[in-house]
Predicted model as a PDB file, atoms N, CA, C, CB and O in Angstrom, pLDDT in the B-factor column:
MODEL        1                                                                  
ATOM      1  N   UNK A   1     369.854 118.793  81.216  1.00 38.00           N  
ATOM      2  CA  UNK A   1     368.838 117.205  80.370  1.00 38.00           C  
ATOM      3  C   UNK A   1     367.828 118.893  80.194  1.00 38.00           C  
ATOM      4  CB  UNK A   1     367.812 114.997  81.919  1.00 38.00           C  
ATOM      5  O   UNK A   1     367.652 119.945  80.809  1.00 38.00           O  
ATOM      6  N   UNK A   2     367.299 118.031  78.613  1.00 49.00           N  
ATOM      7  CA  UNK A   2     366.340 119.222  78.034  1.00 49.00           C  
ATOM      8  C   UNK A   2     365.126 118.665  78.351  1.00 49.00           C  
ATOM      9  CB  UNK A   2     366.420 119.615  76.379  1.00 49.00           C  
ATOM     10  O   UNK A   2     364.979 117.443  78.394  1.00 49.00           O  
ATOM     11  N   UNK A   3     364.323 119.375  78.556  1.00 51.00           N  
ATOM     12  CA  UNK A   3     362.840 119.339  78.673  1.00 51.00           C  
ATOM     13  C   UNK A   3     361.883 118.763  77.694  1.00 51.00           C  
ATOM     14  CB  UNK A   3     362.454 120.541  78.792  1.00 51.00           C  
ATOM     15  O   UNK A   3     361.738 119.692  76.899  1.00 51.00           O  
ATOM     16  N   UNK A   4     361.307 117.995  77.374  1.00 56.00           N  
ATOM     17  CA  UNK A   4     361.043 118.040  76.084  1.00 56.00           C  
ATOM     18  C   UNK A   4     359.033 118.522  76.427  1.00 56.00           C  
ATOM     19  CB  UNK A   4     361.608 116.239  75.187  1.00 56.00           C  
ATOM     20  O   UNK A   4     358.218 118.397  77.342  1.00 56.00           O  
ATOM     21  N   UNK A   5     359.089 119.157  74.849  1.00 61.00           N  
ATOM     22  CA  UNK A   5     358.376 119.850  74.525  1.00 61.00           C  
ATOM     23  C   UNK A   5     356.390 118.693  74.880  1.00 61.00           C  
ATOM     24  CB  UNK A   5     359.121 120.346  72.868  1.00 61.00           C  
ATOM     25  O   UNK A   5     356.192 117.630  75.469  1.00 61.00           O  
ATOM     26  N   UNK A   6     355.752 119.329  74.406  1.00 67.00           N  
ATOM     27  CA  UNK A   6     354.245 118.934  74.474  1.00 67.00           C  
ATOM     28  C   UNK A   6     353.376 118.809  73.537  1.00 67.00           C  
ATOM     29  CB  UNK A   6     353.638 119.634  75.111  1.00 67.00           C  
ATOM     30  O   UNK A   6     353.561 119.862  72.926  1.00 67.00           O  
ATOM     31  N   UNK A   7     352.463 118.203  72.926  1.00 71.00           N  
ATOM     32  CA  UNK A   7     352.212 117.784  71.583  1.00 71.00           C  
ATOM     33  C   UNK A   7     352.318 118.497  70.962  1.00 71.00           C  
ATOM     34  CB  UNK A   7     351.302 117.335  71.234  1.00 71.00           C  
ATOM     35  O   UNK A   7     353.039 119.372  71.441  1.00 71.00           O  
ATOM     36  N   UNK A   8     351.891 118.768  69.742  1.00 82.00           N  
ATOM     37  CA  UNK A   8     351.784 119.425  68.385  1.00 82.00           C  
ATOM     38  C   UNK A   8     350.368 120.007  68.769  1.00 82.00           C  
ATOM     39  CB  UNK A   8     351.881 118.340  66.900  1.00 82.00           C  
ATOM     40  O   UNK A   8     349.565 119.594  69.605  1.00 82.00           O  
ATOM     41  N   UNK A   9     350.294 121.132  67.878  1.00 90.00           N  
ATOM     42  CA  UNK A   9     349.200 121.567  67.944  1.00 90.00           C  
ATOM     43  C   UNK A   9     348.578 120.703  66.783  1.00 90.00           C  
ATOM     44  CB  UNK A   9     349.175 123.044  67.900  1.00 90.00           C  
ATOM     45  O   UNK A   9     347.373 120.502  66.936  1.00 90.00           O  
ATOM     46  N   UNK A  10     349.197 120.092  65.542  1.00 91.00           N  
ATOM     47  CA  UNK A  10     348.527 119.553  64.793  1.00 91.00           C  
ATOM     48  C   UNK A  10     348.613 117.935  65.070  1.00 91.00           C  
ATOM     49  CB  UNK A  10     348.894 120.050  63.559  1.00 91.00           C  
ATOM     50  O   UNK A  10     348.102 117.046  64.389  1.00 91.00           O  
ATOM     51  N   UNK A  11     349.208 117.838  65.967  1.00 92.00           N  
ATOM     52  CA  UNK A  11     348.516 116.415  66.584  1.00 92.00           C  
ATOM     53  C   UNK A  11     347.863 116.131  67.675  1.00 92.00           C  
ATOM     54  CB  UNK A  11     349.279 115.556  66.773  1.00 92.00           C  
ATOM     55  O   UNK A  11     348.019 115.067  68.273  1.00 92.00           O  
ATOM     56  N   UNK A  12     346.614 117.573  68.255  1.00 93.00           N  
ATOM     57  CA  UNK A  12     346.276 117.194  68.644  1.00 93.00           C  
ATOM     58  C   UNK A  12     344.610 117.962  67.888  1.00 93.00           C  
ATOM     59  CB  UNK A  12     346.992 117.090  69.792  1.00 93.00           C  
ATOM     60  O   UNK A  12     343.545 117.669  68.433  1.00 93.00           O  
ATOM     61  N   UNK A  13     344.621 118.601  67.050  1.00 95.00           N  
ATOM     62  CA  UNK A  13     343.819 119.128  65.966  1.00 95.00           C  
ATOM     63  C   UNK A  13     343.482 117.799  65.461  1.00 95.00           C  
ATOM     64  CB  UNK A  13     344.541 120.168  64.898  1.00 95.00           C  
ATOM     65  O   UNK A  13     342.446 117.219  65.787  1.00 95.00           O  
ATOM     66  N   UNK A  14     344.474 117.252  64.560  1.00 95.00           N  
ATOM     67  CA  UNK A  14     344.314 115.358  64.036  1.00 95.00           C  
ATOM     68  C   UNK A  14     343.849 114.677  64.756  1.00 95.00           C  
ATOM     69  CB  UNK A  14     345.477 114.442  63.798  1.00 95.00           C  
ATOM     70  O   UNK A  14     343.282 113.691  64.286  1.00 95.00           O  
ATOM     71  N   UNK A  15     343.864 114.876  66.293  1.00 95.00           N  
ATOM     72  CA  UNK A  15     342.979 113.117  67.472  1.00 95.00           C  
ATOM     73  C   UNK A  15     342.025 114.039  67.241  1.00 95.00           C  
ATOM     74  CB  UNK A  15     343.389 112.393  69.720  1.00 95.00           C  
ATOM     75  O   UNK A  15     341.494 113.361  66.362  1.00 95.00           O  
ATOM     76  N   UNK A  16     341.199 115.226  67.286  1.00 96.00           N  
ATOM     77  CA  UNK A  16     340.621 116.007  67.570  1.00 96.00           C  
ATOM     78  C   UNK A  16     339.075 115.094  66.201  1.00 96.00           C  
ATOM     79  CB  UNK A  16     341.601 117.660  67.460  1.00 96.00           C  
ATOM     80  O   UNK A  16     337.951 114.598  66.277  1.00 96.00           O  
ATOM     81  N   UNK A  17     340.306 115.463  64.998  1.00 97.00           N  
ATOM     82  CA  UNK A  17     338.988 115.691  63.694  1.00 97.00           C  
ATOM     83  C   UNK A  17     338.770 114.002  63.584  1.00 97.00           C  
ATOM     84  CB  UNK A  17     339.656 116.653  61.685  1.00 97.00           C  
ATOM     85  O   UNK A  17     337.831 113.368  63.102  1.00 97.00           O  
ATOM     86  N   UNK A  18     339.779 113.633  64.104  1.00 97.00           N  
ATOM     87  CA  UNK A  18     339.862 111.717  63.863  1.00 97.00           C  
ATOM     88  C   UNK A  18     338.577 111.641  64.624  1.00 97.00           C  
ATOM     89  CB  UNK A  18     341.465 110.527  64.754  1.00 97.00           C  
ATOM     90  O   UNK A  18     337.478 111.599  64.070  1.00 97.00           O  
ATOM     91  N   UNK A  19     338.802 111.623  66.195  1.00 97.00           N  
ATOM     92  CA  UNK A  19     337.878 111.414  66.828  1.00 97.00           C  
ATOM     93  C   UNK A  19     336.593 111.914  66.610  1.00 97.00           C  
ATOM     94  CB  UNK A  19     338.207 111.617  67.731  1.00 97.00           C  
ATOM     95  O   UNK A  19     335.540 111.321  66.845  1.00 97.00           O  
ATOM     96  N   UNK A  20     336.702 112.795  66.249  1.00 96.00           N  
ATOM     97  CA  UNK A  20     335.173 113.253  65.175  1.00 96.00           C  
ATOM     98  C   UNK A  20     334.331 111.952  64.110  1.00 96.00           C  
ATOM     99  CB  UNK A  20     335.858 114.639  63.757  1.00 96.00           C  
ATOM    100  O   UNK A  20     333.270 111.332  64.169  1.00 96.00           O  
ATOM    101  N   UNK A  21     335.401 112.004  63.263  1.00 96.00           N  
ATOM    102  CA  UNK A  21     334.972 110.706  62.536  1.00 96.00           C  
ATOM    103  C   UNK A  21     334.474 109.312  62.678  1.00 96.00           C  
ATOM    104  CB  UNK A  21     335.696 110.475  62.075  1.00 96.00           C  
ATOM    105  O   UNK A  21     333.605 108.715  62.041  1.00 96.00           O  
ATOM    106  N   UNK A  22     335.420 108.845  63.911  1.00 97.00           N  
ATOM    107  CA  UNK A  22     335.648 107.878  64.596  1.00 97.00           C  
ATOM    108  C   UNK A  22     333.781 107.891  65.173  1.00 97.00           C  
ATOM    109  CB  UNK A  22     337.118 108.143  65.723  1.00 97.00           C  
ATOM    110  O   UNK A  22     332.982 106.958  65.085  1.00 97.00           O  
ATOM    111  N   UNK A  23     333.571 109.134  65.680  1.00 96.00           N  
ATOM    112  CA  UNK A  23     332.053 108.783  66.245  1.00 96.00           C  
ATOM    113  C   UNK A  23     331.475 108.870  65.163  1.00 96.00           C  
ATOM    114  CB  UNK A  23     331.311 109.684  67.348  1.00 96.00           C  
ATOM    115  O   UNK A  23     331.060 107.711  65.150  1.00 96.00           O  
ATOM    116  N   UNK A  24     331.042 109.363  64.084  1.00 95.00           N  
ATOM    117  CA  UNK A  24     330.642 109.804  63.221  1.00 95.00           C  
ATOM    118  C   UNK A  24     329.894 107.809  62.703  1.00 95.00           C  
ATOM    119  CB  UNK A  24     331.955 110.877  62.355  1.00 95.00           C  
ATOM    120  O   UNK A  24     328.828 107.219  62.879  1.00 95.00           O  
ATOM    121  N   UNK A  25     331.346 107.449  61.992  1.00 96.00           N  
ATOM    122  CA  UNK A  25     330.805 106.183  61.545  1.00 96.00           C  
ATOM    123  C   UNK A  25     329.794 105.728  62.865  1.00 96.00           C  
ATOM    124  CB  UNK A  25     332.137 105.030  61.182  1.00 96.00           C  
ATOM    125  O   UNK A  25     328.587 105.933  62.993  1.00 96.00           O  
ATOM    126  N   UNK A  26     330.721 105.051  63.767  1.00 96.00           N  
ATOM    127  CA  UNK A  26     329.825 104.930  64.745  1.00 96.00           C  
ATOM    128  C   UNK A  26     327.799 105.051  65.091  1.00 96.00           C  
ATOM    129  CB  UNK A  26     330.504 105.770  65.321  1.00 96.00           C  
ATOM    130  O   UNK A  26     326.920 104.189  65.094  1.00 96.00           O  
ATOM    131  N   UNK A  27     327.785 106.187  65.277  1.00 95.00           N  
ATOM    132  CA  UNK A  27     326.918 106.763  64.338  1.00 95.00           C  
ATOM    133  C   UNK A  27     326.230 106.407  63.324  1.00 95.00           C  
ATOM    134  CB  UNK A  27     327.333 107.418  63.942  1.00 95.00           C  
ATOM    135  O   UNK A  27     325.077 106.830  63.411  1.00 95.00           O  
ATOM    136  N   UNK A  28     326.446 105.771  62.333  1.00 94.00           N  
ATOM    137  CA  UNK A  28     326.524 105.679  60.957  1.00 94.00           C  
ATOM    138  C   UNK A  28     326.048 104.272  61.253  1.00 94.00           C  
ATOM    139  CB  UNK A  28     327.971 106.020  60.104  1.00 94.00           C  
ATOM    140  O   UNK A  28     324.996 104.015  60.669  1.00 94.00           O  
ATOM    141  N   UNK A  29     326.426 103.500  61.840  1.00 94.00           N  
ATOM    142  CA  UNK A  29     326.834 102.217  61.815  1.00 94.00           C  
ATOM    143  C   UNK A  29     325.341 101.600  62.502  1.00 94.00           C  
ATOM    144  CB  UNK A  29     328.394 101.963  62.691  1.00 94.00           C  
ATOM    145  O   UNK A  29     324.514 100.762  62.142  1.00 94.00           O  
ATOM    146  N   UNK A  30     325.566 102.869  64.157  1.00 95.00           N  
ATOM    147  CA  UNK A  30     324.362 102.115  64.852  1.00 95.00           C  
ATOM    148  C   UNK A  30     323.093 102.786  64.164  1.00 95.00           C  
ATOM    149  CB  UNK A  30     324.332 102.319  66.648  1.00 95.00           C  
ATOM    150  O   UNK A  30     322.084 102.180  64.524  1.00 95.00           O  
ATOM    151  N   UNK A  31     322.797 103.859  63.275  1.00 94.00           N  
ATOM    152  CA  UNK A  31     321.682 104.347  62.463  1.00 94.00           C  
ATOM    153  C   UNK A  31     321.509 103.245  61.447  1.00 94.00           C  
ATOM    154  CB  UNK A  31     321.952 105.798  61.785  1.00 94.00           C  
ATOM    155  O   UNK A  31     320.415 103.407  60.905  1.00 94.00           O  
ATOM    156  N   UNK A  32     322.073 102.302  61.017  1.00 92.00           N  
ATOM    157  CA  UNK A  32     321.942 102.077  59.919  1.00 92.00           C  
ATOM    158  C   UNK A  32     321.529 100.494  60.785  1.00 92.00           C  
ATOM    159  CB  UNK A  32     323.218 102.474  58.762  1.00 92.00           C  
ATOM    160  O   UNK A  32     320.310 100.345  60.871  1.00 92.00           O  
ATOM    161  N   UNK A  33     322.235  99.516  61.317  1.00 94.00           N  
ATOM    162  CA  UNK A  33     321.346  98.080  61.941  1.00 94.00           C  
ATOM    163  C   UNK A  33     319.933  98.798  63.418  1.00 94.00           C  
ATOM    164  CB  UNK A  33     323.102  96.625  63.052  1.00 94.00           C  
ATOM    165  O   UNK A  33     319.342  98.136  64.271  1.00 94.00           O  
ATOM    166  N   UNK A  34     319.877  99.928  63.207  1.00 94.00           N  
ATOM    167  CA  UNK A  34     318.174  99.984  64.092  1.00 94.00           C  
ATOM    168  C   UNK A  34     317.383 100.004  63.046  1.00 94.00           C  
ATOM    169  CB  UNK A  34     317.679 101.451  65.155  1.00 94.00           C  
ATOM    170  O   UNK A  34     316.182  99.806  63.231  1.00 94.00           O  
ATOM    171  N   UNK A  35     317.877 100.243  61.746  1.00 93.00           N  
ATOM    172  CA  UNK A  35     316.715  99.382  60.212  1.00 93.00           C  
ATOM    173  C   UNK A  35     316.535 100.589  59.615  1.00 93.00           C  
ATOM    174  CB  UNK A  35     314.773  98.484  60.570  1.00 93.00           C  
ATOM    175  O   UNK A  35     315.547 100.510  58.885  1.00 93.00           O  
ATOM    176  N   UNK A  36     317.139 101.916  59.577  1.00 91.00           N  
ATOM    177  CA  UNK A  36     317.227 103.143  58.883  1.00 91.00           C  
ATOM    178  C   UNK A  36     317.920 102.679  57.820  1.00 91.00           C  
ATOM    179  CB  UNK A  36     317.851 104.316  59.583  1.00 91.00           C  
ATOM    180  O   UNK A  36     318.750 101.769  57.811  1.00 91.00           O  
ATOM    181  N   UNK A  37     317.468 103.476  56.755  1.00 86.00           N  
ATOM    182  CA  UNK A  37     318.111 103.903  55.317  1.00 86.00           C  
ATOM    183  C   UNK A  37     318.627 104.810  54.688  1.00 86.00           C  
ATOM    184  CB  UNK A  37     317.595 103.851  54.629  1.00 86.00           C  
ATOM    185  O   UNK A  37     319.581 105.029  53.942  1.00 86.00           O  
ATOM    186  N   UNK A  38     317.562 105.425  55.273  1.00 90.00           N  
ATOM    187  CA  UNK A  38     318.511 107.269  54.689  1.00 90.00           C  
ATOM    188  C   UNK A  38     319.007 107.926  55.262  1.00 90.00           C  
ATOM    189  CB  UNK A  38     317.942 108.448  54.217  1.00 90.00           C  
ATOM    190  O   UNK A  38     318.727 109.041  55.702  1.00 90.00           O  
ATOM    191  N   UNK A  39     320.155 107.054  55.359  1.00 90.00           N  
ATOM    192  CA  UNK A  39     321.051 108.275  56.309  1.00 90.00           C  
ATOM    193  C   UNK A  39     321.353 109.500  55.878  1.00 90.00           C  
ATOM    194  CB  UNK A  39     322.382 107.914  56.656  1.00 90.00           C  
ATOM    195  O   UNK A  39     321.802 109.644  54.740  1.00 90.00           O  
ATOM    196  N   UNK A  40     321.188 110.394  56.579  1.00 92.00           N  
ATOM    197  CA  UNK A  40     321.846 112.131  56.478  1.00 92.00           C  
ATOM    198  C   UNK A  40     322.959 112.118  55.930  1.00 92.00           C  
ATOM    199  CB  UNK A  40     322.174 112.981  57.849  1.00 92.00           C  
ATOM    200  O   UNK A  40     323.926 111.488  56.359  1.00 92.00           O  
ATOM    201  N   UNK A  41     322.939 112.987  54.667  1.00 93.00           N  
ATOM    202  CA  UNK A  41     324.163 113.186  53.595  1.00 93.00           C  
ATOM    203  C   UNK A  41     325.264 113.710  54.789  1.00 93.00           C  
ATOM    204  CB  UNK A  41     323.798 114.555  52.094  1.00 93.00           C  
ATOM    205  O   UNK A  41     326.185 112.941  55.066  1.00 93.00           O  
ATOM    206  N   UNK A  42     325.193 114.678  55.312  1.00 94.00           N  
ATOM    207  CA  UNK A  42     326.287 115.110  55.475  1.00 94.00           C  
ATOM    208  C   UNK A  42     326.623 113.991  57.279  1.00 94.00           C  
ATOM    209  CB  UNK A  42     326.167 117.078  55.389  1.00 94.00           C  
ATOM    210  O   UNK A  42     327.652 114.225  57.914  1.00 94.00           O  
ATOM    211  N   UNK A  43     325.834 113.154  57.673  1.00 92.00           N  
ATOM    212  CA  UNK A  43     326.903 112.402  58.387  1.00 92.00           C  
ATOM    213  C   UNK A  43     327.278 111.401  57.854  1.00 92.00           C  
ATOM    214  CB  UNK A  43     326.656 112.028  59.541  1.00 92.00           C  
ATOM    215  O   UNK A  43     328.024 110.658  58.491  1.00 92.00           O  
ATOM    216  N   UNK A  44     326.873 111.050  56.486  1.00 92.00           N  
ATOM    217  CA  UNK A  44     328.024 109.645  55.842  1.00 92.00           C  
ATOM    218  C   UNK A  44     329.192 110.599  54.953  1.00 92.00           C  
ATOM    219  CB  UNK A  44     326.961 108.174  54.361  1.00 92.00           C  
ATOM    220  O   UNK A  44     330.217 110.008  54.614  1.00 92.00           O  
ATOM    221  N   UNK A  45     329.053 111.946  54.609  1.00 93.00           N  
ATOM    222  CA  UNK A  45     330.443 112.706  54.483  1.00 93.00           C  
ATOM    223  C   UNK A  45     331.031 112.668  55.804  1.00 93.00           C  
ATOM    224  CB  UNK A  45     330.331 114.272  53.990  1.00 93.00           C  
ATOM    225  O   UNK A  45     332.114 112.123  55.591  1.00 93.00           O  
ATOM    226  N   UNK A  46     330.971 112.899  56.938  1.00 92.00           N  
ATOM    227  CA  UNK A  46     332.057 113.548  58.357  1.00 92.00           C  
ATOM    228  C   UNK A  46     331.754 112.319  58.493  1.00 92.00           C  
ATOM    229  CB  UNK A  46     331.772 114.917  59.753  1.00 92.00           C  
ATOM    230  O   UNK A  46     332.476 112.079  59.461  1.00 92.00           O  
ATOM    231  N   UNK A  47     331.077 111.043  58.198  1.00 92.00           N  
ATOM    232  CA  UNK A  47     331.704 109.810  58.281  1.00 92.00           C  
ATOM    233  C   UNK A  47     333.119 109.006  57.662  1.00 92.00           C  
ATOM    234  CB  UNK A  47     330.811 109.249  57.940  1.00 92.00           C  
ATOM    235  O   UNK A  47     334.061 108.363  58.125  1.00 92.00           O  
ATOM    236  N   UNK A  48     332.616 109.492  56.265  1.00 94.00           N  
ATOM    237  CA  UNK A  48     333.589 109.313  55.387  1.00 94.00           C  
ATOM    238  C   UNK A  48     335.266 110.194  54.685  1.00 94.00           C  
ATOM    239  CB  UNK A  48     332.711 109.195  54.595  1.00 94.00           C  
ATOM    240  O   UNK A  48     336.227 109.979  53.946  1.00 94.00           O  
ATOM    241  N   UNK A  49     334.704 111.162  55.510  1.00 96.00           N  
ATOM    242  CA  UNK A  49     335.950 112.361  55.592  1.00 96.00           C  
ATOM    243  C   UNK A  49     336.917 113.166  57.221  1.00 96.00           C  
ATOM    244  CB  UNK A  49     335.036 113.743  54.849  1.00 96.00           C  
ATOM    245  O   UNK A  49     337.791 114.028  57.312  1.00 96.00           O  
ATOM    246  N   UNK A  50     336.300 112.470  58.067  1.00 95.00           N  
ATOM    247  CA  UNK A  50     336.678 113.250  58.884  1.00 95.00           C  
ATOM    248  C   UNK A  50     337.764 112.510  59.498  1.00 95.00           C  
ATOM    249  CB  UNK A  50     335.675 113.711  59.672  1.00 95.00           C  
ATOM    250  O   UNK A  50     338.847 113.046  59.735  1.00 95.00           O  
ATOM    251  N   UNK A  51     337.425 110.893  59.851  1.00 96.00           N  
ATOM    252  CA  UNK A  51     338.590 109.848  60.021  1.00 96.00           C  
ATOM    253  C   UNK A  51     339.640 110.238  59.310  1.00 96.00           C  
ATOM    254  CB  UNK A  51     338.291 108.458  59.598  1.00 96.00           C  
ATOM    255  O   UNK A  51     340.472 111.008  59.790  1.00 96.00           O  
ATOM    256  N   UNK A  52     339.745 109.671  57.868  1.00 96.00           N  
ATOM    257  CA  UNK A  52     341.137 109.809  57.204  1.00 96.00           C  
ATOM    258  C   UNK A  52     341.817 111.522  57.077  1.00 96.00           C  
ATOM    259  CB  UNK A  52     340.907 109.122  55.560  1.00 96.00           C  
ATOM    260  O   UNK A  52     342.923 111.749  56.586  1.00 96.00           O  
ATOM    261  N   UNK A  53     340.902 112.583  57.624  1.00 97.00           N  
ATOM    262  CA  UNK A  53     341.875 113.992  57.125  1.00 97.00           C  
ATOM    263  C   UNK A  53     342.361 113.815  58.469  1.00 97.00           C  
ATOM    264  CB  UNK A  53     341.113 115.790  56.615  1.00 97.00           C  
ATOM    265  O   UNK A  53     343.555 114.105  58.545  1.00 97.00           O  
ATOM    266  N   UNK A  54     341.813 113.412  59.630  1.00 96.00           N  
ATOM    267  CA  UNK A  54     342.228 113.959  61.063  1.00 96.00           C  
ATOM    268  C   UNK A  54     343.807 113.015  61.043  1.00 96.00           C  
ATOM    269  CB  UNK A  54     340.829 113.458  62.620  1.00 96.00           C  
ATOM    270  O   UNK A  54     344.817 113.513  61.540  1.00 96.00           O  
ATOM    271  N   UNK A  55     343.820 111.662  60.421  1.00 96.00           N  
ATOM    272  CA  UNK A  55     345.104 110.637  60.754  1.00 96.00           C  
ATOM    273  C   UNK A  55     345.756 111.355  60.247  1.00 96.00           C  
ATOM    274  CB  UNK A  55     345.318 109.162  60.292  1.00 96.00           C  
ATOM    275  O   UNK A  55     346.665 111.623  61.032  1.00 96.00           O  
ATOM    276  N   UNK A  56     345.950 112.233  58.738  1.00 96.00           N  
ATOM    277  CA  UNK A  56     346.528 112.897  57.787  1.00 96.00           C  
ATOM    278  C   UNK A  56     347.104 113.389  58.803  1.00 96.00           C  
ATOM    279  CB  UNK A  56     345.880 113.670  56.754  1.00 96.00           C  
ATOM    280  O   UNK A  56     348.330 113.285  58.852  1.00 96.00           O  
ATOM    281  N   UNK A  57     346.442 114.011  59.815  1.00 96.00           N  
ATOM    282  CA  UNK A  57     346.445 115.745  59.626  1.00 96.00           C  
ATOM    283  C   UNK A  57     347.638 115.442  61.269  1.00 96.00           C  
ATOM    284  CB  UNK A  57     344.175 117.028  59.836  1.00 96.00           C  
ATOM    285  O   UNK A  57     348.720 116.011  61.411  1.00 96.00           O  
ATOM    286  N   UNK A  58     347.119 114.581  62.138  1.00 94.00           N  
ATOM    287  CA  UNK A  58     347.872 113.550  62.706  1.00 94.00           C  
ATOM    288  C   UNK A  58     349.654 113.518  62.327  1.00 94.00           C  
ATOM    289  CB  UNK A  58     347.098 112.225  62.177  1.00 94.00           C  
ATOM    290  O   UNK A  58     350.572 114.260  62.678  1.00 94.00           O  
ATOM    291  N   UNK A  59     349.620 112.635  61.698  1.00 94.00           N  
ATOM    292  CA  UNK A  59     350.806 112.151  61.253  1.00 94.00           C  
ATOM    293  C   UNK A  59     351.782 112.935  60.816  1.00 94.00           C  
ATOM    294  CB  UNK A  59     350.626 111.403  60.418  1.00 94.00           C  
ATOM    295  O   UNK A  59     352.992 112.729  60.913  1.00 94.00           O  
ATOM    296  N   UNK A  60     350.744 114.663  59.895  1.00 94.00           N  
ATOM    297  CA  UNK A  60     351.902 114.971  59.621  1.00 94.00           C  
ATOM    298  C   UNK A  60     352.456 116.059  60.113  1.00 94.00           C  
ATOM    299  CB  UNK A  60     351.997 114.978  58.565  1.00 94.00           C  
ATOM    300  O   UNK A  60     353.364 116.648  59.527  1.00 94.00           O  
ATOM    301  N   UNK A  61     351.750 116.596  61.730  1.00 93.00           N  
ATOM    302  CA  UNK A  61     352.105 116.677  62.690  1.00 93.00           C  
ATOM    303  C   UNK A  61     353.061 116.188  63.520  1.00 93.00           C  
ATOM    304  CB  UNK A  61     351.476 116.624  62.932  1.00 93.00           C  
ATOM    305  O   UNK A  61     353.801 116.882  64.217  1.00 93.00           O  
ATOM    306  N   UNK A  62     353.056 114.612  63.434  1.00 91.00           N  
ATOM    307  CA  UNK A  62     353.954 113.668  64.542  1.00 91.00           C  
ATOM    308  C   UNK A  62     355.376 114.296  63.758  1.00 91.00           C  
ATOM    309  CB  UNK A  62     353.668 111.463  64.485  1.00 91.00           C  
ATOM    310  O   UNK A  62     356.237 114.951  64.344  1.00 91.00           O  
ATOM    311  N   UNK A  63     355.397 113.997  62.557  1.00 92.00           N  
ATOM    312  CA  UNK A  63     356.225 113.899  61.947  1.00 92.00           C  
ATOM    313  C   UNK A  63     357.098 115.305  61.829  1.00 92.00           C  
ATOM    314  CB  UNK A  63     355.717 113.336  60.937  1.00 92.00           C  
ATOM    315  O   UNK A  63     358.322 115.289  61.701  1.00 92.00           O  
ATOM    316  N   UNK A  64     356.337 116.485  61.887  1.00 91.00           N  
ATOM    317  CA  UNK A  64     357.144 117.719  61.801  1.00 91.00           C  
ATOM    318  C   UNK A  64     357.827 117.976  63.498  1.00 91.00           C  
ATOM    319  CB  UNK A  64     356.000 119.113  61.206  1.00 91.00           C  
ATOM    320  O   UNK A  64     358.794 118.664  63.824  1.00 91.00           O  
ATOM    321  N   UNK A  65     356.772 117.014  64.483  1.00 89.00           N  
ATOM    322  CA  UNK A  65     357.653 116.986  65.283  1.00 89.00           C  
ATOM    323  C   UNK A  65     359.019 116.323  65.242  1.00 89.00           C  
ATOM    324  CB  UNK A  65     357.106 116.670  66.077  1.00 89.00           C  
ATOM    325  O   UNK A  65     360.110 116.794  64.918  1.00 89.00           O  
ATOM    326  N   UNK A  66     358.627 114.930  65.713  1.00 87.00           N  
ATOM    327  CA  UNK A  66     359.777 114.525  65.171  1.00 87.00           C  
ATOM    328  C   UNK A  66     360.862 114.811  64.648  1.00 87.00           C  
ATOM    329  CB  UNK A  66     359.630 114.132  64.697  1.00 87.00           C  
ATOM    330  O   UNK A  66     361.825 114.185  65.089  1.00 87.00           O  
ATOM    331  N   UNK A  67     361.164 115.972  63.391  1.00 85.00           N  
ATOM    332  CA  UNK A  67     361.833 116.738  63.088  1.00 85.00           C  
ATOM    333  C   UNK A  67     362.605 117.074  63.794  1.00 85.00           C  
ATOM    334  CB  UNK A  67     361.422 117.403  62.747  1.00 85.00           C  
ATOM    335  O   UNK A  67     363.692 116.574  64.082  1.00 85.00           O  
ATOM    336  N   UNK A  68     361.857 118.410  64.314  1.00 82.00           N  
ATOM    337  CA  UNK A  68     361.890 119.165  64.992  1.00 82.00           C  
ATOM    338  C   UNK A  68     362.862 118.405  65.819  1.00 82.00           C  
ATOM    339  CB  UNK A  68     360.719 119.636  65.372  1.00 82.00           C  
ATOM    340  O   UNK A  68     364.003 118.292  65.371  1.00 82.00           O  
ATOM    341  N   UNK A  69     362.388 117.542  67.663  1.00 80.00           N  
ATOM    342  CA  UNK A  69     363.179 116.793  68.083  1.00 80.00           C  
ATOM    343  C   UNK A  69     364.252 116.463  67.505  1.00 80.00           C  
ATOM    344  CB  UNK A  69     362.715 116.018  68.319  1.00 80.00           C  
ATOM    345  O   UNK A  69     365.222 116.954  68.083  1.00 80.00           O  
ATOM    346  N   UNK A  70     364.541 115.790  66.537  1.00 80.00           N  
ATOM    347  CA  UNK A  70     365.831 115.152  65.986  1.00 80.00           C  
ATOM    348  C   UNK A  70     366.842 116.545  66.101  1.00 80.00           C  
ATOM    349  CB  UNK A  70     365.612 114.447  64.186  1.00 80.00           C  
ATOM    350  O   UNK A  70     367.798 116.755  66.847  1.00 80.00           O  
ATOM    351  N   UNK A  71     366.264 117.332  65.127  1.00 72.00           N  
ATOM    352  CA  UNK A  71     366.831 118.386  64.625  1.00 72.00           C  
ATOM    353  C   UNK A  71     367.925 118.900  66.071  1.00 72.00           C  
ATOM    354  CB  UNK A  71     365.524 119.505  64.060  1.00 72.00           C  
ATOM    355  O   UNK A  71     369.156 118.904  66.090  1.00 72.00           O  
ATOM    356  N   UNK A  72     366.812 119.361  67.356  1.00 76.00           N  
ATOM    357  CA  UNK A  72     367.340 120.155  68.327  1.00 76.00           C  
ATOM    358  C   UNK A  72     368.216 119.018  69.374  1.00 76.00           C  
ATOM    359  CB  UNK A  72     366.038 121.046  69.068  1.00 76.00           C  
ATOM    360  O   UNK A  72     369.134 119.250  70.160  1.00 76.00           O  
ATOM    361  N   UNK A  73     367.615 117.882  69.072  1.00 72.00           N  
ATOM    362  CA  UNK A  73     368.801 116.966  69.940  1.00 72.00           C  
ATOM    363  C   UNK A  73     369.941 116.659  69.430  1.00 72.00           C  
ATOM    364  CB  UNK A  73     368.431 115.683  70.311  1.00 72.00           C  
ATOM    365  O   UNK A  73     370.699 115.829  69.932  1.00 72.00           O  
ATOM    366  N   UNK A  74     370.243 117.508  68.043  1.00 71.00           N  
ATOM    367  CA  UNK A  74     371.621 117.044  67.293  1.00 71.00           C  
ATOM    368  C   UNK A  74     372.194 117.998  67.459  1.00 71.00           C  
ATOM    369  CB  UNK A  74     371.722 116.648  65.856  1.00 71.00           C  
ATOM    370  O   UNK A  74     373.334 117.897  67.006  1.00 71.00           O  
ATOM    371  N   UNK A  75     371.875 119.455  68.146  1.00 63.00           N  
ATOM    372  CA  UNK A  75     372.878 120.585  68.438  1.00 63.00           C  
ATOM    373  C   UNK A  75     373.059 120.614  69.738  1.00 63.00           C  
ATOM    374  CB  UNK A  75     372.498 121.940  68.002  1.00 63.00           C  
ATOM    375  O   UNK A  75     373.825 121.439  70.237  1.00 63.00           O  
TER     376      UNK A  75                                                      
ENDMDL                                                                          
END                                                                             
């Protein structure tokens, strides 16, 4: 019986970047809800870019891992 490998480094990287993006989104919404109107630009960029970039990296890693797993299971 074949042992299953761990997660791909791309999946882990994507997960971390996605989580940081979600954290930035939560911070932006909480700062906006508390009455701040001039939010830091770097925070807005992180909230807008990290979440989708992390999602794409994680999905690419997931597809690559699936292809590798499907390729090795047919042999």
